C-alpha positions as protocol buffer text, in pm:
chain_id: "A"
residue {
  index: 1
  type: UNK
  ca { x: 17650 y: 10583 z: 14839 }
}
residue {
  index: 2
  type: UNK
  ca { x: 17628 y: 10293 z: 15081 }
}
residue {
  index: 3
  type: UNK
  ca { x: 17848 y: 10009 z: 14956 }
}
residue {
  index: 4
  type: UNK
  ca { x: 17895 y: 9657 z: 15085 }
}
residue {
  index: 5
  type: UNK
  ca { x: 18183 y: 9575 z: 14851 }
}
residue {
  index: 6
  type: UNK
  ca { x: 18265 y: 9461 z: 14497 }
}
residue {
  index: 7
  type: UNK
  ca { x: 18387 y: 9139 z: 14340 }
}
residue {
  index: 8
  type: UNK
  ca { x: 18461 y: 8997 z: 13995 }
}
residue {
  index: 9
  type: UNK
  ca { x: 18243 y: 8693 z: 13923 }
}
residue {
  index: 10
  type: UNK
  ca { x: 18173 y: 8443 z: 13646 }
}
residue {
  index: 11
  type: UNK
  ca { x: 17848 y: 8334 z: 13812 }
}
residue {
  index: 12
  type: UNK
  ca { x: 17629 y: 8637 z: 13877 }
}
residue {
  index: 13
  type: UNK
  ca { x: 17553 y: 8716 z: 13512 }
}
residue {
  index: 14
  type: UNK
  ca { x: 17501 y: 8382 z: 13333 }
}
residue {
  index: 15
  type: UNK
  ca { x: 17772 y: 8317 z: 13075 }
}
residue {
  index: 16
  type: UNK
  ca { x: 17946 y: 8648 z: 13140 }
}
residue {
  index: 17
  type: UNK
  ca { x: 18227 y: 8791 z: 13352 }
}
residue {
  index: 18
  type: UNK
  ca { x: 18087 y: 9067 z: 13569 }
}
residue {
  index: 19
  type: UNK
  ca { x: 18180 y: 9325 z: 13827 }
}
residue {
  index: 20
  type: UNK
  ca { x: 17935 y: 9270 z: 14112 }
}
residue {
  index: 21
  type: UNK
  ca { x: 17850 y: 9576 z: 14322 }
}
residue {
  index: 22
  type: UNK
  ca { x: 17693 y: 9505 z: 14661 }
}
residue {
  index: 23
  type: UNK
  ca { x: 17488 y: 9799 z: 14783 }
}
residue {
  index: 24
  type: UNK
  ca { x: 17425 y: 9845 z: 15155 }
}
residue {
  index: 25
  type: UNK
  ca { x: 17085 y: 9864 z: 15321 }
}
residue {
  index: 26
  type: UNK
  ca { x: 16764 y: 9664 z: 15285 }
}
residue {
  index: 27
  type: UNK
  ca { x: 16396 y: 9736 z: 15344 }
}
residue {
  index: 28
  type: UNK
  ca { x: 16327 y: 9376 z: 15453 }
}
residue {
  index: 29
  type: UNK
  ca { x: 16431 y: 9162 z: 15748 }
}
residue {
  index: 30
  type: UNK
  ca { x: 16397 y: 8812 z: 15605 }
}
residue {
  index: 31
  type: UNK
  ca { x: 16482 y: 8559 z: 15878 }
}
residue {
  index: 32
  type: UNK
  ca { x: 16699 y: 8354 z: 15639 }
}
residue {
  index: 33
  type: UNK
  ca { x: 16890 y: 8654 z: 15497 }
}
residue {
  index: 34
  type: UNK
  ca { x: 17241 y: 8538 z: 15398 }
}
residue {
  index: 35
  type: UNK
  ca { x: 17384 y: 8893 z: 15394 }
}
residue {
  index: 36
  type: UNK
  ca { x: 17262 y: 9023 z: 15732 }
}
residue {
  index: 37
  type: UNK
  ca { x: 17569 y: 9245 z: 15769 }
}
residue {
  index: 38
  type: UNK
  ca { x: 17440 y: 9459 z: 15484 }
}
residue {
  index: 39
  type: UNK
  ca { x: 17086 y: 9517 z: 15611 }
}
residue {
  index: 40
  type: UNK
  ca { x: 17163 y: 9836 z: 15803 }
}
residue {
  index: 41
  type: UNK
  ca { x: 17390 y: 9988 z: 15538 }
}
residue {
  index: 42
  type: UNK
  ca { x: 17752 y: 9983 z: 15433 }
}
residue {
  index: 43
  type: UNK
  ca { x: 18061 y: 10195 z: 15385 }
}
residue {
  index: 44
  type: UNK
  ca { x: 17997 y: 10544 z: 15249 }
}
residue {
  index: 45
  type: UNK
  ca { x: 18175 y: 10557 z: 14914 }
}
residue {
  index: 46
  type: UNK
  ca { x: 18151 y: 10831 z: 14650 }
}
residue {
  index: 47
  type: UNK
  ca { x: 17967 y: 10706 z: 14344 }
}
residue {
  index: 48
  type: UNK
  ca { x: 18251 y: 10838 z: 14130 }
}
residue {
  index: 49
  type: UNK
  ca { x: 18489 y: 10592 z: 14297 }
}
residue {
  index: 50
  type: UNK
  ca { x: 18262 y: 10302 z: 14197 }
}
residue {
  index: 51
  type: UNK
  ca { x: 18244 y: 10440 z: 13842 }
}
residue {
  index: 52
  type: UNK
  ca { x: 18622 y: 10446 z: 13845 }
}
residue {
  index: 53
  type: UNK
  ca { x: 18632 y: 10079 z: 13934 }
}
residue {
  index: 54
  type: UNK
  ca { x: 18386 y: 9998 z: 13655 }
}
residue {
  index: 55
  type: UNK
  ca { x: 18606 y: 10189 z: 13410 }
}
residue {
  index: 56
  type: UNK
  ca { x: 18921 y: 10018 z: 13534 }
}
residue {
  index: 57
  type: UNK
  ca { x: 18769 y: 9671 z: 13486 }
}
residue {
  index: 58
  type: UNK
  ca { x: 18577 y: 9748 z: 13168 }
}
residue {
  index: 59
  type: UNK
  ca { x: 18831 y: 9580 z: 12936 }
}
residue {
  index: 60
  type: UNK
  ca { x: 18809 y: 9258 z: 13133 }
}
residue {
  index: 61
  type: UNK
  ca { x: 18437 y: 9226 z: 13211 }
}
residue {
  index: 62
  type: UNK
  ca { x: 18120 y: 9186 z: 13005 }
}
residue {
  index: 63
  type: UNK
  ca { x: 17868 y: 9311 z: 13257 }
}
residue {
  index: 64
  type: UNK
  ca { x: 17797 y: 9502 z: 13576 }
}
residue {
  index: 65
  type: UNK
  ca { x: 17568 y: 9342 z: 13836 }
}
residue {
  index: 66
  type: UNK
  ca { x: 17414 y: 9558 z: 14108 }
}
residue {
  index: 67
  type: UNK
  ca { x: 17288 y: 9360 z: 14405 }
}
residue {
  index: 68
  type: UNK
  ca { x: 17243 y: 9410 z: 14778 }
}
residue {
  index: 69
  type: UNK
  ca { x: 17099 y: 9457 z: 15022 }
}
residue {
  index: 70
  type: UNK
  ca { x: 16833 y: 9620 z: 14812 }
}
residue {
  index: 71
  type: UNK
  ca { x: 16982 y: 9839 z: 14536 }
}
residue {
  index: 72
  type: UNK
  ca { x: 16664 y: 10041 z: 14474 }
}
residue {
  index: 73
  type: UNK
  ca { x: 16688 y: 10197 z: 14819 }
}
residue {
  index: 74
  type: UNK
  ca { x: 16958 y: 10409 z: 14652 }
}
residue {
  index: 75
  type: UNK
  ca { x: 16773 y: 10439 z: 14323 }
}
residue {
  index: 76
  type: UNK
  ca { x: 16918 y: 10774 z: 14205 }
}
residue {
  index: 77
  type: UNK
  ca { x: 17277 y: 10656 z: 14254 }
}
residue {
  index: 78
  type: UNK
  ca { x: 17207 y: 10313 z: 14107 }
}
residue {
  index: 79
  type: UNK
  ca { x: 17051 y: 10473 z: 13799 }
}
residue {
  index: 80
  type: UNK
  ca { x: 17369 y: 10673 z: 13744 }
}
residue {
  index: 81
  type: UNK
  ca { x: 17581 y: 10358 z: 13777 }
}
residue {
  index: 82
  type: UNK
  ca { x: 17363 y: 10183 z: 13525 }
}
residue {
  index: 83
  type: UNK
  ca { x: 17385 y: 10478 z: 13285 }
}
residue {
  index: 84
  type: UNK
  ca { x: 17765 y: 10485 z: 13323 }
}
residue {
  index: 85
  type: UNK
  ca { x: 17789 y: 10109 z: 13260 }
}
residue {
  index: 86
  type: UNK
  ca { x: 17578 y: 10130 z: 12945 }
}
residue {
  index: 87
  type: UNK
  ca { x: 17795 y: 10418 z: 12815 }
}
residue {
  index: 88
  type: UNK
  ca { x: 18092 y: 10182 z: 12839 }
}
residue {
  index: 89
  type: UNK
  ca { x: 17902 y: 9919 z: 12636 }
}
residue {
  index: 90
  type: UNK
  ca { x: 17856 y: 9679 z: 12927 }
}
residue {
  index: 91
  type: UNK
  ca { x: 17561 y: 9454 z: 12996 }
}
residue {
  index: 92
  type: UNK
  ca { x: 17372 y: 9531 z: 13317 }
}
residue {
  index: 93
  type: UNK
  ca { x: 17193 y: 9315 z: 13571 }
}
residue {
  index: 94
  type: UNK
  ca { x: 16991 y: 9424 z: 13873 }
}
residue {
  index: 95
  type: UNK
  ca { x: 16899 y: 9202 z: 14168 }
}
residue {
  index: 96
  type: UNK
  ca { x: 16592 y: 9318 z: 14362 }
}
residue {
  index: 97
  type: UNK
  ca { x: 16342 y: 9203 z: 14621 }
}
residue {
  index: 98
  type: UNK
  ca { x: 16067 y: 9372 z: 14421 }
}
residue {
  index: 99
  type: UNK
  ca { x: 15958 y: 9610 z: 14695 }
}
residue {
  index: 100
  type: UNK
  ca { x: 15985 y: 9924 z: 14479 }
}
residue {
  index: 101
  type: UNK
  ca { x: 15800 y: 9873 z: 14148 }
}
residue {
  index: 102
  type: UNK
  ca { x: 15788 y: 10246 z: 14076 }
}
residue {
  index: 103
  type: UNK
  ca { x: 16162 y: 10285 z: 14115 }
}
residue {
  index: 104
  type: UNK
  ca { x: 16221 y: 9971 z: 13909 }
}
residue {
  index: 105
  type: UNK
  ca { x: 16007 y: 10117 z: 13632 }
}
residue {
  index: 106
  type: UNK
  ca { x: 16234 y: 10424 z: 13633 }
}
residue {
  index: 107
  type: UNK
  ca { x: 16551 y: 10224 z: 13561 }
}
residue {
  index: 108
  type: UNK
  ca { x: 16420 y: 9926 z: 13362 }
}
residue {
  index: 109
  type: UNK
  ca { x: 16529 y: 10073 z: 13028 }
}
residue {
  index: 110
  type: UNK
  ca { x: 16890 y: 10066 z: 13153 }
}
residue {
  index: 111
  type: UNK
  ca { x: 16885 y: 9698 z: 13255 }
}
residue {
  index: 112
  type: UNK
  ca { x: 16937 y: 9387 z: 13043 }
}
residue {
  index: 113
  type: UNK
  ca { x: 16869 y: 9128 z: 13312 }
}
residue {
  index: 114
  type: UNK
  ca { x: 16668 y: 9136 z: 13635 }
}
residue {
  index: 115
  type: UNK
  ca { x: 16682 y: 8872 z: 13908 }
}
residue {
  index: 116
  type: UNK
  ca { x: 16368 y: 8916 z: 14114 }
}
residue {
  index: 117
  type: UNK
  ca { x: 16330 y: 8746 z: 14452 }
}
residue {
  index: 118
  type: UNK
  ca { x: 15986 y: 8589 z: 14491 }
}
residue {
  index: 119
  type: UNK
  ca { x: 16012 y: 8492 z: 14854 }
}
residue {
  index: 120
  type: UNK
  ca { x: 15661 y: 8350 z: 14905 }
}
residue {
  index: 121
  type: UNK
  ca { x: 15321 y: 8320 z: 14737 }
}
residue {
  index: 122
  type: UNK
  ca { x: 15220 y: 8681 z: 14679 }
}
residue {
  index: 123
  type: UNK
  ca { x: 14939 y: 8672 z: 14937 }
}
residue {
  index: 124
  type: UNK
  ca { x: 15153 y: 8499 z: 15202 }
}
residue {
  index: 125
  type: UNK
  ca { x: 15446 y: 8739 z: 15227 }
}
residue {
  index: 126
  type: UNK
  ca { x: 15359 y: 8873 z: 15570 }
}
residue {
  index: 127
  type: UNK
  ca { x: 15321 y: 8524 z: 15714 }
}
residue {
  index: 128
  type: UNK
  ca { x: 15649 y: 8396 z: 15572 }
}
residue {
  index: 129
  type: UNK
  ca { x: 15890 y: 8691 z: 15587 }
}
residue {
  index: 130
  type: UNK
  ca { x: 15702 y: 8937 z: 15811 }
}
residue {
  index: 131
  type: UNK
  ca { x: 15658 y: 9207 z: 15546 }
}
residue {
  index: 132
  type: UNK
  ca { x: 15339 y: 9250 z: 15344 }
}
residue {
  index: 133
  type: UNK
  ca { x: 15490 y: 9344 z: 15006 }
}
residue {
  index: 134
  type: UNK
  ca { x: 15349 y: 9066 z: 14790 }
}
residue {
  index: 135
  type: UNK
  ca { x: 15145 y: 9303 z: 14574 }
}
residue {
  index: 136
  type: UNK
  ca { x: 15450 y: 9522 z: 14515 }
}
residue {
  index: 137
  type: UNK
  ca { x: 15660 y: 9222 z: 14411 }
}
residue {
  index: 138
  type: UNK
  ca { x: 15389 y: 9115 z: 14167 }
}
residue {
  index: 139
  type: UNK
  ca { x: 15385 y: 9467 z: 14021 }
}
residue {
  index: 140
  type: UNK
  ca { x: 15765 y: 9456 z: 13988 }
}
residue {
  index: 141
  type: UNK
  ca { x: 15734 y: 9129 z: 13801 }
}
residue {
  index: 142
  type: UNK
  ca { x: 15487 y: 9288 z: 13560 }
}
residue {
  index: 143
  type: UNK
  ca { x: 15714 y: 9591 z: 13508 }
}
residue {
  index: 144
  type: UNK
  ca { x: 15982 y: 9350 z: 13388 }
}
residue {
  index: 145
  type: UNK
  ca { x: 15744 y: 9131 z: 13189 }
}
residue {
  index: 146
  type: UNK
  ca { x: 15622 y: 9437 z: 12999 }
}
residue {
  index: 147
  type: UNK
  ca { x: 15977 y: 9535 z: 12897 }
}
residue {
  index: 148
  type: UNK
  ca { x: 16251 y: 9371 z: 12686 }
}
residue {
  index: 149
  type: UNK
  ca { x: 16449 y: 9278 z: 12998 }
}
residue {
  index: 150
  type: UNK
  ca { x: 16532 y: 8912 z: 13068 }
}
residue {
  index: 151
  type: UNK
  ca { x: 16358 y: 8823 z: 13395 }
}
residue {
  index: 152
  type: UNK
  ca { x: 16466 y: 8550 z: 13632 }
}
residue {
  index: 153
  type: UNK
  ca { x: 16244 y: 8492 z: 13933 }
}
residue {
  index: 154
  type: UNK
  ca { x: 16403 y: 8304 z: 14219 }
}
residue {
  index: 155
  type: UNK
  ca { x: 16289 y: 8150 z: 14546 }
}
residue {
  index: 156
  type: UNK
  ca { x: 16506 y: 8036 z: 14833 }
}
residue {
  index: 157
  type: UNK
  ca { x: 16350 y: 7714 z: 14964 }
}
residue {
  index: 158
  type: UNK
  ca { x: 16360 y: 7724 z: 15345 }
}
residue {
  index: 159
  type: UNK
  ca { x: 16212 y: 7410 z: 15507 }
}
residue {
  index: 160
  type: UNK
  ca { x: 15960 y: 7507 z: 15773 }
}
residue {
  index: 161
  type: UNK
  ca { x: 15892 y: 7846 z: 15613 }
}
residue {
  index: 162
  type: UNK
  ca { x: 15798 y: 7712 z: 15272 }
}
residue {
  index: 163
  type: UNK
  ca { x: 15661 y: 7379 z: 15153 }
}
residue {
  index: 164
  type: UNK
  ca { x: 15607 y: 7218 z: 14815 }
}
residue {
  index: 165
  type: UNK
  ca { x: 15254 y: 7358 z: 14788 }
}
residue {
  index: 166
  type: UNK
  ca { x: 15390 y: 7710 z: 14840 }
}
residue {
  index: 167
  type: UNK
  ca { x: 15636 y: 7663 z: 14553 }
}
residue {
  index: 168
  type: UNK
  ca { x: 15357 y: 7530 z: 14334 }
}
residue {
  index: 169
  type: UNK
  ca { x: 15146 y: 7835 z: 14417 }
}
residue {
  index: 170
  type: UNK
  ca { x: 15435 y: 8067 z: 14332 }
}
residue {
  index: 171
  type: UNK
  ca { x: 15497 y: 7890 z: 14000 }
}
residue {
  index: 172
  type: UNK
  ca { x: 15135 y: 7932 z: 13893 }
}
residue {
  index: 173
  type: UNK
  ca { x: 15160 y: 8311 z: 13935 }
}
residue {
  index: 174
  type: UNK
  ca { x: 15491 y: 8367 z: 13760 }
}
residue {
  index: 175
  type: UNK
  ca { x: 15538 y: 8573 z: 13447 }
}
residue {
  index: 176
  type: UNK
  ca { x: 15909 y: 8547 z: 13373 }
}
residue {
  index: 177
  type: UNK
  ca { x: 16171 y: 8384 z: 13150 }
}
residue {
  index: 178
  type: UNK
  ca { x: 16332 y: 8159 z: 13411 }
}
residue {
  index: 179
  type: UNK
  ca { x: 16244 y: 8033 z: 13758 }
}
residue {
  index: 180
  type: UNK
  ca { x: 16524 y: 7932 z: 13995 }
}
residue {
  index: 181
  type: UNK
  ca { x: 16475 y: 7732 z: 14312 }
}
residue {
  index: 182
  type: UNK
  ca { x: 16764 y: 7811 z: 14546 }
}
residue {
  index: 183
  type: UNK
  ca { x: 16901 y: 7604 z: 14830 }
}
residue {
  index: 184
  type: UNK
  ca { x: 16868 y: 7751 z: 15179 }
}
residue {
  index: 185
  type: UNK
  ca { x: 17199 y: 7754 z: 15364 }
}
residue {
  index: 186
  type: UNK
  ca { x: 17192 y: 7767 z: 15745 }
}
residue {
  index: 187
  type: UNK
  ca { x: 17548 y: 7888 z: 15804 }
}
residue {
  index: 188
  type: UNK
  ca { x: 17480 y: 8263 z: 15791 }
}
residue {
  index: 189
  type: UNK
  ca { x: 17124 y: 8376 z: 15872 }
}
residue {
  index: 190
  type: UNK
  ca { x: 16958 y: 8673 z: 16037 }
}
residue {
  index: 191
  type: UNK
  ca { x: 16741 y: 8460 z: 16267 }
}
residue {
  index: 192
  type: UNK
  ca { x: 16982 y: 8237 z: 16458 }
}
residue {
  index: 193
  type: UNK
  ca { x: 16705 y: 7984 z: 16519 }
}
residue {
  index: 194
  type: UNK
  ca { x: 16723 y: 7891 z: 16152 }
}
residue {
  index: 195
  type: UNK
  ca { x: 17078 y: 7763 z: 16204 }
}
residue {
  index: 196
  type: UNK
  ca { x: 16907 y: 7445 z: 16328 }
}
residue {
  index: 197
  type: UNK
  ca { x: 16702 y: 7412 z: 16010 }
}
residue {
  index: 198
  type: UNK
  ca { x: 16859 y: 7153 z: 15777 }
}
residue {
  index: 199
  type: UNK
  ca { x: 16971 y: 7261 z: 15435 }
}
residue {
  index: 200
  type: UNK
  ca { x: 16747 y: 7099 z: 15171 }
}
residue {
  index: 201
  type: UNK
  ca { x: 16934 y: 6849 z: 14956 }
}
residue {
  index: 202
  type: UNK
  ca { x: 16984 y: 6874 z: 14583 }
}
residue {
  index: 203
  type: UNK
  ca { x: 16754 y: 6572 z: 14538 }
}
residue {
  index: 204
  type: UNK
  ca { x: 16481 y: 6736 z: 14744 }
}
residue {
  index: 205
  type: UNK
  ca { x: 16495 y: 7054 z: 14537 }
}
residue {
  index: 206
  type: UNK
  ca { x: 16496 y: 6856 z: 14213 }
}
residue {
  index: 207
  type: UNK
  ca { x: 16187 y: 6660 z: 14319 }
}
residue {
  index: 208
  type: UNK
  ca { x: 16001 y: 6984 z: 14395 }
}
residue {
  index: 209
  type: UNK
  ca { x: 16117 y: 7134 z: 14066 }
}
residue {
  index: 210
  type: UNK
  ca { x: 16011 y: 6829 z: 13865 }
}
residue {
  index: 211
  type: UNK
  ca { x: 15667 y: 6843 z: 14023 }
}
residue {
  index: 212
  type: UNK
  ca { x: 15615 y: 7204 z: 13914 }
}
residue {
  index: 213
  type: UNK
  ca { x: 15767 y: 7160 z: 13567 }
}
residue {
  index: 214
  type: UNK
  ca { x: 15422 y: 7103 z: 13410 }
}
residue {
  index: 215
  type: UNK
  ca { x: 15326 y: 7446 z: 13552 }
}
residue {
  index: 216
  type: UNK
  ca { x: 15647 y: 7632 z: 13465 }
}
residue {
  index: 217
  type: UNK
  ca { x: 15882 y: 7458 z: 13223 }
}
residue {
  index: 218
  type: UNK
  ca { x: 16200 y: 7673 z: 13228 }
}
residue {
  index: 219
  type: UNK
  ca { x: 16342 y: 7576 z: 13565 }
}
residue {
  index: 220
  type: UNK
  ca { x: 16678 y: 7582 z: 13737 }
}
residue {
  index: 221
  type: UNK
  ca { x: 16797 y: 7449 z: 14071 }
}
residue {
  index: 222
  type: UNK
  ca { x: 17089 y: 7617 z: 14249 }
}
residue {
  index: 223
  type: UNK
  ca { x: 17284 y: 7446 z: 14525 }
}
residue {
  index: 224
  type: UNK
  ca { x: 17618 y: 7505 z: 14695 }
}
residue {
  index: 225
  type: UNK
  ca { x: 17737 y: 7156 z: 14604 }
}
residue {
  index: 226
  type: UNK
  ca { x: 17648 y: 7145 z: 14236 }
}
residue {
  index: 227
  type: UNK
  ca { x: 17596 y: 7508 z: 14132 }
}
residue {
  index: 228
  type: UNK
  ca { x: 17323 y: 7591 z: 13882 }
}
residue {
  index: 229
  type: UNK
  ca { x: 17151 y: 7302 z: 13700 }
}
residue {
  index: 230
  type: UNK
  ca { x: 16861 y: 7315 z: 13455 }
}
residue {
  index: 231
  type: UNK
  ca { x: 16576 y: 7079 z: 13537 }
}
């Protein structure tokens, strides 16, 4: 399968030590993508080698996190990795852009935690990221909401692409356990023009989050400087 790499992390699965598997390839071309090197694919690695790494680390980790890129582009292989992880008694987390609700439905019973990117108000996807998948993302959210999985929805706040009203509109349409507002970082982006866009400050994100708290109460802000903070 196409692999972008692996890393041990204490951050990617809240409260747990995880092996994070970065899959290569993505169906989107978001201008602010922070992993642009993985969009076109990755190194071809036998799935069995990745399973071997999971097995090797299984005594030292609590969970396996599969992220990307977009993992569900390689749904059959990802499903087998999830099955293997569950057989070892590990928790599982899947990060997805929500573009494949049918594929998500096929693996949801193997996942404990989903982090779903909600990149824009559902009817504004094409305007903001250039791909009209808002309805699919909404369906993916409902797949998760109708299952026992813990669902975190998250939005990267990019000044100039999104504004406070957009975030408010997103919050009104959410059906999830936790909403995270993430800080845009201009250091590594697909569209080089965005390198001139200032990173929003922690205070700016907190102000936006506090304004939407009456709409959606379980909120988190994530910044490079301060990490993850509940609002």
